[in-house]
C-alpha positions as CSV (number, residue, x, y, z in Angstrom):
1,M,108.2,88.3,118.8
2,V,108.9,91.7,116.8
3,A,111.5,90.5,114.7
4,N,112.5,87.8,112.5
5,F,116.1,87.3,111.6
6,R,117.3,84.1,110.1
7,P,121.4,84.3,109.8
8,Q,123.0,81.9,106.5
9,H,124.9,80.0,109.3
10,L,124.6,79.6,112.7
11,T,126.8,78.5,115.4
12,V,126.1,78.1,119.0
13,Q,129.4,78.1,121.6
14,W,128.1,76.4,124.8
15,H,129.8,76.5,127.7
16,I,128.6,73.7,129.9
17,T,131.1,74.5,132.6
18,D,132.9,76.7,134.5
19,S,135.3,74.2,136.1
20,C,138.6,73.5,134.5
21,N,142.0,71.7,135.6
22,L,143.9,74.7,134.3
23,R,144.6,78.1,135.1
24,C,145.8,79.7,131.9
25,Q,147.4,83.3,132.5
26,H,145.4,85.0,129.5
27,C,141.9,83.3,130.3
28,Y,138.4,85.2,130.4
29,Q,137.2,83.6,133.1
30,P,137.0,85.4,136.3
31,G,136.3,82.3,137.9
32,Y,136.2,78.7,138.2
33,E,133.7,77.8,140.9
34,G,130.2,78.6,138.7
35,K,126.7,76.7,139.0
36,R,127.5,73.0,137.8
37,N,124.5,71.8,135.7
38,S,123.0,68.4,136.7
39,L,122.2,66.2,133.5
40,A,119.1,66.8,133.3
41,E,119.9,70.5,133.1
42,L,121.9,70.0,130.5
43,K,119.9,68.0,128.5
44,E,117.3,70.6,129.1
45,I,119.7,73.2,127.7
46,A,120.8,71.2,124.7
47,E,116.7,70.6,123.6
48,Q,116.1,74.2,123.5
49,I,119.4,74.9,121.7
50,L,118.3,72.4,119.3
51,H,114.7,73.8,119.0
52,F,116.0,77.1,118.4
53,H,117.8,75.8,115.4
54,Q,114.9,74.4,114.1
55,Q,112.9,77.5,114.2
56,L,115.1,79.6,112.5
57,A,115.9,77.2,110.0
58,G,112.1,76.8,109.0
59,S,111.4,74.8,106.2
60,S,115.1,75.2,104.5
61,P,118.0,74.2,105.8
62,L,120.1,76.2,108.0
63,P,124.2,75.2,108.3
64,F,124.3,74.8,112.2
65,L,127.4,73.8,114.1
66,L,127.2,73.4,118.1
67,T,130.4,73.8,119.5
68,L,130.8,72.5,123.4
69,T,133.3,74.1,125.9
70,G,134.3,75.5,129.2
71,G,135.8,76.2,131.5
72,E,137.0,72.6,130.5
73,P,134.0,70.3,129.1
74,F,135.9,67.2,130.3
75,A,135.9,68.4,133.7
76,H,132.2,68.0,134.1
77,P,131.1,64.6,135.2
78,D,128.6,64.5,132.7
79,F,130.2,65.6,129.6
80,I,130.4,62.0,128.3
81,K,126.9,61.3,128.5
82,L,125.8,65.0,126.9
83,L,127.6,64.1,124.0
84,Q,126.0,60.3,123.7
85,F,122.6,62.2,124.2
86,L,123.4,64.8,121.0
87,H,124.7,61.8,119.3
88,E,122.0,60.1,119.7
89,H,119.3,62.6,119.5
90,P,117.3,62.7,115.9
91,Q,118.5,66.1,115.0
92,R,121.7,64.7,114.7
93,P,123.3,67.9,115.4
94,N,126.9,68.9,114.1
95,I,129.4,68.9,117.3
96,A,132.6,70.3,118.0
97,I,134.5,70.3,121.3
98,L,136.8,72.9,122.3
99,T,139.3,71.2,124.8
100,N,142.9,72.1,126.6
101,G,143.6,68.7,125.5
102,T,144.6,67.6,129.0
103,L,141.9,65.7,130.3
104,L,141.4,63.2,127.2
105,T,142.5,60.1,128.6
106,E,142.6,56.7,126.5
107,T,139.4,55.5,128.2
108,R,137.5,59.2,127.4
109,L,139.1,58.5,124.1
110,K,137.6,54.9,123.7
111,L,133.9,56.3,124.6
112,I,133.7,59.1,122.2
113,A,135.5,57.1,119.2
114,P,131.5,56.1,118.2
115,M,130.2,59.6,118.3
116,R,130.1,62.0,114.8
117,L,132.6,65.4,116.1
118,A,133.1,67.5,113.0
119,F,136.6,68.5,115.1
120,I,138.1,68.8,118.3
121,Q,139.9,71.6,118.7
122,L,143.1,71.8,121.1
123,S,144.9,75.5,122.2
124,V,148.5,75.8,121.5
125,D,150.0,78.9,122.9
126,G,153.3,78.5,121.8
127,D,156.7,76.4,122.3
128,S,156.8,73.9,125.1
129,I,158.6,76.8,127.3
130,I,156.0,79.2,126.7
131,H,152.9,77.1,126.4
132,D,153.5,75.6,130.3
133,E,154.5,79.1,131.0
134,I,151.1,80.5,129.7
135,R,149.3,76.7,130.8
136,G,151.5,75.1,133.8
137,T,154.2,72.7,133.7
138,G,153.6,69.6,131.2
139,N,150.9,70.6,129.6
140,F,152.7,71.2,126.3
141,S,153.5,67.7,126.2
142,R,149.9,66.2,127.0
143,V,148.5,68.3,124.1
144,L,151.0,66.7,121.5
145,E,150.2,63.1,122.9
146,T,146.4,63.8,122.8
147,T,146.8,65.4,119.2
148,K,148.4,61.9,118.0
149,R,145.7,59.9,119.5
150,L,143.1,62.0,118.0
151,K,145.2,61.2,114.6
152,A,145.4,58.3,114.8
153,E,141.6,57.6,115.3
154,G,141.0,59.6,112.1
155,R,139.8,62.7,114.0
156,R,139.7,65.9,112.4
157,V,142.0,68.1,114.9
158,L,142.1,72.3,115.2
159,W,144.6,74.4,117.0
160,S,143.7,77.4,118.3
161,F,146.7,79.9,118.9
162,T,146.2,83.1,121.0
163,A,148.3,85.9,120.2
164,H,149.9,88.5,122.8
165,K,152.8,90.2,123.4
166,K,154.6,87.1,125.3
167,N,154.1,84.5,122.2
168,I,153.5,85.9,118.6
169,R,157.1,85.0,118.0
170,S,156.6,81.7,119.1
171,F,153.9,81.1,116.0
172,A,156.5,79.7,113.4
173,T,157.4,76.8,115.8
174,V,153.5,76.3,116.2
175,A,152.7,76.2,112.7
176,N,155.8,73.9,112.2
177,M,154.7,71.3,114.8
178,A,151.4,71.3,113.9
179,R,152.9,70.1,110.0
180,R,154.9,67.4,111.8
181,Y,151.5,66.6,113.7
182,A,149.3,66.4,110.5
183,V,147.2,69.3,112.2
184,D,144.2,69.7,110.1
185,R,144.1,73.7,110.4
186,L,145.9,76.0,112.9
187,W,144.1,79.2,113.1
188,F,144.8,82.5,115.5
189,D,143.3,85.7,116.7
190,R,144.6,87.9,119.3
191,L,143.9,88.3,122.9
192,I,141.1,90.3,124.0
193,P,141.5,91.5,127.7
194,C,138.0,90.2,129.5
195,R,139.5,91.0,132.6
196,E,143.0,92.3,134.4
197,N,146.4,90.8,135.1
198,I,146.5,89.1,132.0
199,P,149.4,89.6,129.3
200,D,149.3,92.5,127.3
201,I,147.4,92.7,124.3
202,L,148.8,93.7,120.7
203,D,148.8,97.0,120.2
204,Q,147.8,98.5,116.4
205,A,151.9,98.3,114.8
206,E,152.0,94.8,116.7
207,T,148.8,93.4,115.2
208,Q,150.2,94.8,111.8
209,D,153.4,93.4,112.2
210,F,152.3,89.7,113.4
211,F,149.6,89.3,110.3
212,Q,152.6,90.1,108.0
213,F,154.9,87.7,109.8
214,A,151.9,84.8,110.1
215,A,151.3,85.1,106.5
216,Q,154.6,84.3,105.5
217,I,154.6,81.2,107.9
218,K,151.6,80.8,106.0
219,K,153.1,80.6,102.5
220,K,155.5,78.2,103.9
221,I,153.9,75.7,105.6
222,E,151.3,75.4,103.0
223,R,153.9,75.0,100.1
224,P,156.5,72.4,101.8
225,S,159.5,71.8,100.4
226,F,160.3,69.1,97.6
227,V,161.7,66.5,101.1
228,H,158.5,67.1,103.2
229,R,155.8,66.5,100.3
230,F,158.1,63.5,99.2
231,L,158.1,62.1,102.8
232,K,154.4,62.9,104.0
233,P,152.5,63.4,100.7
234,Q,149.0,63.0,102.5
235,S,150.0,65.6,105.0
236,K,148.3,69.3,104.6
237,T,147.8,71.8,107.5
238,E,145.9,74.7,106.9
239,I,147.6,78.2,108.1
240,S,143.9,79.9,108.5
241,M,143.8,83.6,108.1
242,L,140.0,84.4,108.0
243,R,140.2,86.3,111.3
244,A,139.5,89.9,111.6
245,L,141.8,92.3,109.8
246,Q,143.8,89.1,108.5
247,F,142.8,89.8,105.2
248,Q,145.3,92.8,105.1
249,H,147.8,90.6,104.8
250,H,146.5,87.8,102.9
251,E,144.2,87.0,100.0
252,S,141.2,86.5,101.9
253,A,137.7,87.8,102.1
254,P,137.2,90.4,105.0
255,Y,136.0,88.9,108.1
256,R,132.7,90.0,109.3
257,C,131.9,90.1,112.8
258,Q,129.2,86.8,113.4
259,A,128.2,88.0,117.2
260,G,124.5,88.3,117.9
261,A,123.8,87.0,114.2
262,G,125.6,84.0,113.2
263,L,127.3,83.3,116.2
264,I,125.5,83.3,119.7
265,T,127.0,82.0,123.5
266,I,125.6,80.3,126.1
267,M,126.9,80.7,129.6
268,P,126.6,77.7,132.3
269,N,124.2,79.7,134.2
270,A,122.0,79.6,130.9
271,D,123.2,83.5,129.9
272,V,122.8,84.3,126.4
273,Y,125.9,86.4,125.3
274,P,126.5,87.5,121.2
275,C,129.9,86.0,122.1
276,R,132.1,84.7,124.8
277,R,134.4,87.6,124.3
278,L,131.5,90.4,124.2
279,P,130.3,88.6,127.7
280,V,127.0,91.1,128.2
281,A,124.1,89.0,128.7
282,V,121.4,89.8,127.0
283,G,118.6,87.3,128.9
284,N,118.6,83.9,130.3
285,M,117.0,80.5,128.0
286,L,115.6,79.4,131.4
287,Q,113.6,82.3,131.7
288,T,112.9,83.4,128.5
289,P,112.8,81.0,125.2
290,L,115.9,81.3,123.2
291,T,114.4,82.2,120.2
292,E,112.7,85.2,121.7
293,I,116.1,86.6,123.1
294,Y,117.8,86.1,119.9
295,Q,115.2,88.0,117.7
296,N,114.0,90.9,120.3
297,A,117.3,91.6,122.3
298,P,118.5,95.2,121.8
299,L,122.3,94.4,121.5
300,F,121.4,91.8,119.1
301,R,119.6,93.6,116.9
302,Q,122.2,96.7,116.8
303,L,125.1,94.1,116.5
304,R,123.1,92.7,113.4
305,E,121.5,96.0,112.0
306,F,125.2,98.2,112.5
307,T,126.6,99.1,109.1
308,W,130.5,100.5,110.3
309,P,132.1,103.1,112.5
310,A,132.1,106.3,111.8
311,T,136.4,106.4,110.9
312,C,135.9,103.5,108.6
313,G,133.6,106.0,106.3
314,K,136.4,105.9,103.4
315,C,137.4,102.5,103.8
316,L,137.1,100.4,100.8
317,F,136.5,97.6,103.0
318,K,134.0,98.6,105.3
319,T,131.1,96.9,103.8
320,Q,132.6,93.7,104.3
321,C,134.8,94.2,107.3
322,R,132.4,96.4,109.2
323,G,134.9,97.5,111.4
324,G,136.5,94.3,113.0
325,L,136.4,93.1,116.0
326,R,133.1,94.0,118.4
327,C,134.5,92.4,121.2
328,L,138.2,93.9,120.9
329,A,136.5,97.4,120.3
330,W,133.7,96.6,123.4
331,A,137.0,95.7,125.9
332,V,139.7,98.6,124.8
333,N,137.6,101.4,123.7
334,H,134.5,100.7,125.6
335,D,132.2,100.7,122.9
336,A,131.3,97.8,120.6
337,F,130.6,100.2,117.8
338,T,133.8,101.8,117.6
339,A,136.7,100.8,115.0
340,D,139.1,97.3,115.9
341,P,142.0,99.1,117.8
342,G,144.6,96.7,115.7
343,C,143.1,98.2,112.2
344,Q,146.0,100.5,110.4
345,F,143.1,101.8,108.0
346,A,140.9,103.1,110.9
347,A,143.8,104.8,111.9
348,L,144.4,106.3,108.8
349,S,141.0,107.5,108.2
350,E,141.1,109.4,111.4
């Protein structure tokens, strides 16, 4: 081992399966028939992830979140057993689930009821017409029903919204629905074109217009009318604007892309990526220990040592922002170390 990098916090996003019951238009997966790990194989990968966290933490605490997703995690027949294994593990990891929300049946809700979960995140990509156009007929109503059930059980529920040309004007409807269903947090990010035949991504002008629009919606939702406060005094939905470039329209600290540093992704076949939206395999944890991959992979080290793109040299925010999303730069510019195509400041600096 030739390096010893320790992040301030660590998120491991583990895609336990490629299987999914939906075929969403904007999905980054090229296929849905990948390797299906047995429960024993899932436990082996889980143990290595937890050991990796222990090694990084050393003798002092290191905030850690393990997010479980897919594909669709509930499509894996052993997902509940994996959750039970993690729930009972001596390390007591902080776990979250990212799901489309359509397979969370009453039976499954009862099975996970005793388990510690940081949150469950559901995907909502527009009003009923737009969401179902993207994700399939009837899925919007299923997500709303799942949200109601989870909130009734006292779960922390997040909604994620993937912004592209087809759905940006429906964000206000989604935000109002999130408040109505007492969703704890609604966050959004831009579509990353990881494959062909997906909805068009936002250009630079559309990105800035959308962020400005979202900031207006945030102000309205987080400062509700007297009537809403009177009828639902305990209901408070956060509209999160902490992602890349969103600080340009909201008073928040610039987002610093954590790919390869505070964030890594594990694929179903145990390949390791900096981020799911930066799909470059840097190793396989069934062949090389995860700690060794993390510390020594050239791309990970490049991402951690990267300062900012050349076009960001005159920007006041370059140190904190470092040029926005590495995954979007990679997808659009074919170079992860160029400026985020959505940035208005980078365009002015050229």
